[in-house]
C-alpha positions as CSV (number, residue, x, y, z in Angstrom):
1,M,104.0,-31.7,46.5
2,Q,106.6,-32.9,49.1
3,M,108.7,-34.2,46.2
4,V,108.5,-30.9,44.4
5,N,109.5,-28.9,47.5
6,H,112.3,-31.4,48.1
7,S,113.5,-30.9,44.5
8,L,113.4,-27.1,44.7
9,G,115.2,-27.1,48.0
10,K,117.9,-29.3,46.6
11,K,118.4,-26.9,43.6
12,M,118.5,-23.9,45.9
13,H,121.2,-25.6,48.0
14,Q,123.3,-26.3,44.9
15,I,123.0,-22.6,43.8
16,Q,124.1,-21.4,47.3
17,T,127.0,-23.8,47.3
18,T,128.1,-22.6,43.9
19,R,127.9,-18.9,44.9
20,T,129.8,-19.7,48.1
21,G,132.5,-21.4,46.0
22,D,132.7,-18.4,43.7
23,V,133.1,-16.1,46.7
24,F,135.9,-18.2,48.2
25,F,137.5,-18.3,44.7
26,L,137.5,-14.5,44.4
27,Q,138.8,-14.1,47.9
28,R,141.7,-16.5,47.0
29,I,142.4,-14.4,43.9
30,K,142.5,-11.2,45.9
31,R,144.8,-12.7,48.5
32,F,147.1,-13.9,45.7
33,I,147.2,-10.4,44.0
34,I,147.9,-8.7,47.4
35,S,150.6,-11.2,48.2
36,F,152.1,-10.7,44.7
37,I,152.2,-6.9,45.1
38,C,153.8,-7.2,48.5
39,C,156.5,-9.3,47.0
40,L,157.4,-6.7,44.4
41,P,160.5,-4.6,44.9
42,V,159.9,-1.2,46.4
43,S,161.4,0.5,43.3
44,L,158.8,-1.2,41.0
45,L,156.0,-0.1,43.3
46,G,157.3,3.4,43.2
47,L,157.3,3.3,39.5
48,L,153.7,2.1,39.4
49,L,152.7,4.9,41.7
50,L,154.6,7.5,39.6
51,L,152.8,6.3,36.4
52,L,149.5,6.6,38.2
53,L,150.2,10.2,39.3
54,I,151.3,11.2,35.8
55,Y,148.0,9.7,34.4
56,N,146.0,11.6,37.0
57,S,147.8,14.9,36.2
58,F,147.0,14.6,32.5
59,S,143.4,14.0,33.4
60,V,143.3,17.1,35.7
61,F,145.2,19.6,33.5
62,S,143.1,19.4,30.4
63,V,140.2,21.4,29.0
64,H,137.1,19.7,27.7
65,I,135.5,21.3,24.7
66,H,132.3,19.8,23.3
67,D,132.6,19.2,19.6
68,P,129.1,19.4,18.1
69,S,130.2,17.8,14.8
70,D,127.8,14.9,15.4
71,A,124.8,17.2,15.6
72,V,122.3,17.5,12.8
73,V,121.6,21.2,12.4
74,E,120.5,23.6,9.7
75,Q,123.1,26.2,8.8
76,E,121.9,29.7,9.8
77,P,123.6,33.0,10.8
78,F,125.5,32.6,14.0
79,S,123.8,34.4,16.9
80,L,125.0,34.8,20.4
81,P,122.9,34.0,23.5
82,N,121.4,36.7,25.7
83,P,124.4,38.6,27.1
84,D,122.6,39.1,30.5
85,L,122.2,35.4,30.9
86,V,125.7,34.7,29.9
87,H,127.0,37.3,32.4
88,E,125.3,35.5,35.2
89,Q,127.1,32.3,34.2
90,L,130.4,34.1,33.9
91,V,130.2,35.3,37.5
92,K,130.1,31.6,38.5
93,N,133.0,30.5,36.3
94,T,136.7,31.3,36.4
95,S,139.0,31.7,33.5
96,S,140.2,28.2,32.9
97,M,141.5,28.4,29.3
98,L,145.0,29.6,29.9
99,L,146.8,28.4,26.8
100,A,150.5,28.2,25.8
101,V,151.4,26.4,22.7
102,K,153.7,26.9,19.8
103,E,152.4,28.7,16.7
104,T,151.9,26.6,13.7
105,N,152.0,27.5,10.0
106,P,148.7,28.2,8.3
107,P,147.7,25.1,6.3
108,A,148.5,25.3,2.6
109,V,145.2,23.5,1.8
110,L,142.4,24.1,4.3
111,K,139.9,21.5,5.1
112,A,136.3,21.9,3.8
113,D,134.6,24.9,5.2
114,L,132.5,23.7,8.1
115,H,131.0,27.1,8.8
116,V,130.0,28.4,12.2
117,I,127.5,26.4,14.2
118,P,124.6,28.3,15.9
119,K,123.5,27.4,19.4
120,L,122.4,23.7,19.2
121,N,119.1,22.1,20.0
122,I,120.2,19.6,22.7
123,S,117.8,17.0,21.4
124,S,119.7,16.8,18.1
125,V,123.0,16.0,19.6
126,R,124.1,12.4,20.0
127,T,125.6,12.6,23.5
128,G,127.1,9.1,23.3
129,R,130.2,10.5,21.4
130,R,132.2,13.4,22.6
131,V,135.5,14.8,21.3
132,R,138.0,15.8,23.9
133,K,140.6,18.4,23.0
134,K,143.6,19.0,25.2
135,F,145.4,22.3,25.7
136,L,148.5,22.9,27.8
137,L,147.3,24.8,30.9
138,I,149.6,27.0,32.9
139,S,147.2,27.1,35.9
140,P,144.5,24.5,36.3
141,G,142.1,26.8,38.2
142,G,143.2,30.1,36.7
143,R,144.0,31.5,40.1
144,K,147.3,33.1,39.0
145,S,145.5,34.8,36.1
146,R,142.8,36.4,38.3
147,G,145.2,39.2,39.3
148,F,145.5,40.6,35.8
149,G,143.7,43.8,36.4
150,R,145.4,44.4,39.7
151,K,148.9,43.7,38.3
152,V,148.3,45.9,35.3
153,K,146.9,48.8,37.4
154,A,149.9,48.6,39.8
155,F,152.4,48.5,36.9
156,L,150.9,51.5,35.2
157,S,150.4,53.5,38.5
158,K,154.2,53.3,39.3
159,S,155.4,53.8,35.7
160,L,155.4,57.2,33.9
161,C,154.5,55.9,30.5
162,Q,154.7,58.3,27.6
163,S,153.1,55.5,25.5
164,L,151.7,52.1,26.2
165,F,152.5,49.0,24.1
166,F,151.0,45.5,24.2
167,M,152.4,42.2,22.9
168,T,150.9,38.7,23.2
169,W,153.0,35.5,23.4
170,I,151.0,32.3,23.0
171,S,153.9,29.9,22.6
172,S,156.0,28.2,25.2
173,I,158.7,30.0,27.2
174,G,161.4,27.9,25.5
175,S,160.5,29.3,22.1
176,F,160.9,32.9,23.2
177,G,164.3,33.6,21.7
178,E,166.7,36.3,20.8
179,R,164.7,37.5,17.8
180,E,161.7,38.2,20.0
181,M,164.1,40.0,22.3
182,F,165.2,42.1,19.3
183,A,161.6,43.2,18.8
184,I,161.5,44.4,22.4
185,E,164.9,46.1,22.0
186,S,163.8,47.9,18.9
187,L,160.6,49.1,20.7
188,F,162.5,50.6,23.6
189,K,165.2,52.0,21.3
190,S,162.6,54.2,19.6
191,H,160.4,54.6,22.7
192,P,162.7,54.6,25.8
193,N,160.0,56.1,28.1
194,S,157.2,53.8,27.0
195,C,155.7,50.8,28.9
196,L,155.3,47.3,27.5
197,I,152.8,44.8,28.8
198,L,153.5,41.3,27.5
199,V,150.4,39.2,27.9
200,S,151.5,35.6,28.2
201,N,150.9,32.5,30.3
202,S,154.3,31.1,29.8
203,L,156.4,34.3,30.5
204,D,154.6,35.3,33.7
205,C,156.9,33.3,36.0
206,E,160.3,33.5,37.6
207,R,162.0,32.2,34.5
208,G,160.2,34.8,32.4
209,S,161.2,37.6,34.8
210,K,164.9,36.5,34.3
211,I,164.4,36.7,30.5
212,L,163.1,40.2,30.8
213,K,165.5,41.3,33.5
214,P,168.1,42.9,31.1
215,F,165.4,45.5,30.2
216,S,164.4,46.3,33.8
217,D,168.1,46.5,34.8
218,K,168.3,49.4,32.3
219,G,165.3,51.1,33.8
220,L,163.0,50.1,31.0
221,R,159.4,49.3,31.9
222,V,158.2,45.9,30.9
223,I,156.0,43.3,32.6
224,A,154.7,39.9,31.6
225,V,151.1,39.1,32.8
226,R,148.9,36.1,32.5
227,P,145.6,36.8,30.7
228,D,142.4,36.5,32.6
229,F,140.0,36.2,29.7
230,D,136.9,36.5,31.9
231,Y,138.2,39.8,33.3
232,I,139.5,41.2,29.9
233,F,136.5,40.2,27.9
234,R,133.9,41.5,30.4
235,N,131.3,44.0,29.2
236,T,132.1,43.4,25.5
237,S,130.6,41.0,22.9
238,A,133.8,38.9,23.4
239,E,132.4,37.9,26.8
240,A,129.4,36.0,25.3
241,W,131.6,34.6,22.5
242,F,134.1,33.2,25.0
243,E,131.3,31.6,27.1
244,G,129.8,30.1,24.0
245,L,133.2,28.6,23.1
246,R,133.5,27.0,26.5
247,R,130.0,25.6,26.3
248,G,130.5,24.1,22.9
249,W,127.9,26.2,21.0
250,F,130.2,26.3,18.0
251,R,133.3,24.5,16.7
252,P,136.8,26.0,17.5
253,G,137.8,24.9,13.9
254,V,141.0,23.6,12.4
255,I,143.0,26.8,12.9
256,P,144.8,26.7,16.3
257,L,142.4,28.2,18.8
258,E,145.3,30.0,20.5
259,Q,145.9,32.1,17.4
260,N,142.3,33.2,17.3
261,L,142.3,34.0,21.0
262,S,145.4,36.2,20.3
263,N,143.5,38.0,17.5
264,L,140.7,38.8,19.8
265,L,142.8,39.6,22.8
266,R,144.7,42.4,21.1
267,L,141.5,44.1,20.1
268,V,140.0,44.0,23.6
269,L,143.2,45.1,25.3
270,L,143.4,48.2,23.1
271,Y,139.7,48.9,23.6
272,K,140.0,48.7,27.4
273,Y,143.4,50.5,27.8
274,G,144.3,52.2,24.5
275,G,147.8,52.2,23.1
276,V,149.8,50.2,20.5
277,Y,149.7,46.5,19.8
278,L,152.7,44.9,18.1
279,D,153.4,41.3,17.0
280,T,156.6,39.9,18.5
281,D,158.1,39.7,15.0
282,V,157.9,43.4,14.3
283,I,161.1,45.5,14.4
284,V,160.4,49.1,15.3
285,L,162.5,51.7,13.4
286,K,161.2,55.1,14.6
287,S,158.8,56.7,17.0
288,F,155.1,56.2,16.7
289,S,154.4,59.4,18.7
290,N,152.8,61.2,15.7
291,L,150.5,58.2,14.9
292,R,147.0,58.0,16.3
293,N,144.2,55.7,15.4
294,A,146.1,54.0,12.6
295,I,146.2,50.7,10.9
296,G,148.5,49.5,8.1
297,A,147.7,48.2,4.7
298,Q,149.5,45.0,3.7
299,T,148.8,45.2,-0.1
300,V,147.6,47.7,-2.6
301,D,145.6,47.1,-5.8
302,S,148.0,47.9,-8.7
303,A,145.1,49.3,-10.8
304,T,143.3,51.5,-8.4
305,R,146.2,52.2,-6.0
306,K,143.9,51.6,-3.1
307,W,144.6,49.2,-0.3
308,S,143.3,45.7,-0.9
309,R,144.2,44.1,2.4
310,L,145.0,45.4,5.9
311,N,146.9,43.6,8.6
312,N,146.5,43.4,12.4
313,A,150.2,43.0,13.4
314,V,150.4,46.7,14.2
315,L,147.4,48.5,15.7
316,I,147.4,52.0,17.2
317,F,144.2,53.2,18.8
318,D,142.7,55.3,21.6
319,K,140.9,53.8,24.5
320,K,137.3,52.9,23.7
321,H,137.7,53.7,20.1
322,P,134.4,52.8,18.2
323,L,136.2,51.0,15.4
324,L,137.8,48.6,18.0
325,K,134.3,47.8,19.2
326,R,133.3,47.1,15.6
327,F,136.3,44.8,15.3
328,I,135.3,42.9,18.5
329,D,131.7,42.6,17.4
330,E,132.7,41.3,14.0
331,F,134.9,38.7,15.6
332,S,132.1,37.5,17.9
333,Q,129.4,37.5,15.3
334,T,131.3,36.0,12.3
335,F,133.9,33.8,13.9
336,N,135.1,31.0,11.7
337,G,137.8,28.7,13.0
338,N,138.4,27.0,9.6
339,K,139.7,29.9,7.5
340,W,143.2,31.2,8.1
341,G,143.1,34.9,8.6
342,H,139.3,35.2,8.7
343,N,139.4,36.4,12.3
344,G,142.6,38.4,11.9
345,P,143.8,40.4,8.8
346,Y,140.7,39.6,6.8
347,L,138.5,40.7,9.7
348,V,140.0,44.2,10.0
349,S,139.9,44.5,6.2
350,R,136.2,43.6,6.1
351,V,135.2,46.1,8.7
352,V,137.3,49.0,7.5
353,A,136.0,48.4,3.9
354,R,132.5,48.9,5.1
355,I,133.1,52.2,6.8
356,N,135.9,53.4,4.5
357,A,133.5,55.4,2.3
358,K,132.1,57.4,5.2
359,N,135.3,57.4,7.3
360,T,133.3,58.5,10.3
361,F,135.8,57.0,12.7
362,N,138.7,59.2,11.9
363,V,141.1,56.3,11.2
364,S,144.2,56.5,9.1
365,V,145.0,53.6,6.8
366,L,148.8,53.8,6.3
367,P,150.5,52.5,3.1
368,P,152.3,49.2,3.1
369,S,155.6,51.0,3.4
370,A,154.7,52.0,7.0
371,F,154.8,48.6,8.6
372,Y,154.9,46.0,5.8
373,P,157.6,47.2,3.3
374,V,158.1,43.6,2.2
375,D,155.4,40.9,1.7
376,W,155.6,37.5,3.3
377,N,156.6,35.7,0.1
378,R,159.6,38.0,-0.4
379,I,161.0,38.2,3.1
380,G,163.8,35.8,2.3
381,G,165.6,38.4,0.3
382,F,165.9,40.6,3.3
383,Y,167.9,37.9,5.1
384,R,170.5,37.4,2.4
385,S,173.8,39.3,2.1
386,P,174.6,40.9,-1.3
387,K,176.6,38.6,-3.5
388,N,177.6,41.1,-6.2
389,R,177.5,44.8,-7.1
390,N,173.9,44.6,-8.2
391,D,172.8,43.0,-5.0
392,A,174.7,45.6,-3.0
393,K,172.9,48.4,-5.0
394,W,169.5,46.8,-4.4
395,V,170.2,46.4,-0.6
396,H,171.4,50.0,-0.4
397,Q,168.3,51.4,-2.2
398,K,165.9,49.3,-0.2
399,L,167.5,50.3,3.1
400,Q,167.2,54.0,2.1
401,H,163.5,53.6,1.3
402,I,162.8,51.7,4.5
403,R,164.6,54.2,6.7
404,R,162.8,57.1,5.0
405,N,159.3,55.7,4.8
406,S,158.8,52.9,7.4
407,F,157.9,53.0,11.0
408,A,158.5,49.3,11.5
409,V,159.1,46.1,9.6
410,H,157.0,43.0,10.0
411,L,159.4,40.0,9.6
412,W,156.7,37.4,8.9
413,N,158.1,35.0,11.4
414,R,156.2,31.9,10.0
415,E,158.2,32.3,6.8
416,S,161.5,33.7,8.2
417,R,162.0,32.0,11.6
418,K,164.3,29.3,10.1
419,L,166.3,31.8,7.9
420,R,169.8,32.7,8.8
421,I,170.5,36.4,9.3
422,E,173.4,36.9,7.0
423,E,175.9,39.7,7.6
424,G,175.3,42.7,5.5
425,S,171.7,41.8,4.8
426,I,168.8,44.2,5.2
427,I,167.6,42.6,8.4
428,H,171.2,42.5,9.8
429,Q,171.6,46.3,9.2
430,L,168.1,47.1,10.6
431,L,168.8,45.1,13.7
432,S,172.1,46.8,14.1
433,D,170.4,50.2,14.0
434,S,167.6,49.2,16.4
435,C,169.4,47.1,19.1
436,I,170.1,48.1,22.7
437,F,172.5,45.4,23.8
438,C,173.9,44.8,20.3
439,N,175.9,41.7,21.2
440,K,173.6,38.9,20.1
441,S,175.0,35.9,18.4
442,S,171.9,35.4,16.4
443,F,172.8,38.3,14.2
444,H,174.6,35.6,12.2
445,S,172.8,32.4,13.3
446,N,169.5,30.6,13.1
């Protein structure tokens, strides 16, 4: 027994000696690393600290959206959670999804339709994998956006607005160019006593104020305000949809989320405030004062002469109009982030088609000539100058028709933004008619 104890004691001593040696070895490595760092030049240390700060900033200014693509679920109609329970959660949360990215072209060939995913059974999700999607945030905590209601109320209280216009700008401030300025010019040229609220993360800043200063210097009423989605969507079905998006109850889809947020935002803004919504690639030609609760058709069926598709680039509605509520509910209940136009032009088309026979909402569907006198696949001809007598005759006739029948012209910026505005073209002449400053170099440039 004594020999066994002696043997065990010897082995324990060896183990302790080995551990002690390991500790001393690690201490020597630490001292070596510290000595090495201390010997580095100050400039190199500063560079290392800067890289560390940049890494941390990217980690902080990002939004995490759970992608339930790994879940095994049965496809069923999408249903929102209890709005009362969602509202309790919304009180605790702030609007953190303040997005500003450049618009992208709709994909020529969409990925396979993934459909909308209903609220998931947590047990069916493999939590080991999680997809992280990053969006450029203007404010990490959304603090600057929380004053949306206050800023809008103050702006409207001190402005005598004969009419109220809304625009949304989801892109960076650097991409807000002279053609977008033309759209604002044309609005005020036809509506000098109106007010414009430009809902945008990127433009609600000192640089944005400088961009819009030429208008305010002329006494025109325009303001850029960051959206507070929690505040704007409150007490509508959009509130529960937005909370579901943040909680990952359905996929955002392959279409840029910012475009779909813009589609929803315009509907809720008009529902809450009333007025006119315009895309920033719409040139206004004449007053909308005689239009009320109107939407424009984009295309007409050649056989029946009835509209076949509507568009949401121009919307004119009274506050709390019931059709706007139908639009918002349709967005929240049938959202699909994988089909381009599903939550925009196709959405308003679907809803109006259902109520069109009864027309109990007293809504006017205007012909394509009102806002869309040229379709997206033919917009290039509006940018070209006439090359011969026949071209000149066509331009003259087209201009007469537009000036007589159109309230505005949608420029289809995705297709036309790279086109040069040639002198003598239809667009050149329409801009010349509708400008306020009329000294822009991009009359003839990209």
